[in-house]
C-alpha positions, 0 to 999 in steps of 0.5 A: 296279132293272133293271126300272125306266125309268132314262132319265127319272130320270137325265135329271131329276137329271143336271144336279145331279150332277157325279160319279156312283158307281154300285154293285152291289147284293146282289139279282138284281133290281138292274141291275149298276153297269156297266149303270147307268153305260152307261145314264147315259153314253148320255144324258150331255151334260155333258163335265165329269161323271165316273162310276165303278163300285163293288162295293157302296154302302159302296165307292161312299160311300168313293170319294165321300168320298175325292174330296169337296171341303169344299163338296161334297154327297154324295147317296145315292139309288136303291133301298132297297138302295142307301141301306140299304147305306150306313146298315146300320151306322148313319149313317156318320161321314165322314172326308173328307181336308179334315176331318182337316187 
């Protein structure tokens, strides 16, 4: 949410994440994806990490699944709106490219 102190959270999980998928949420209290990415970028020290923005949690998840390698883990975290946006239709069946080969 836009009223939360993002810096400490981003610093804490930053070393664990190689690709960020920021998304917009359907509530006025939420920080826009672009703002989240900017906050992340202001403190990111890893040159090997990338980030992108997406219209909603489902779009972010689909982008993550499309880019995933067989050994990758996809972690969805943030507000209940973020996690709920991924689980709203049930636990997603992930169709990563490497699973269809």
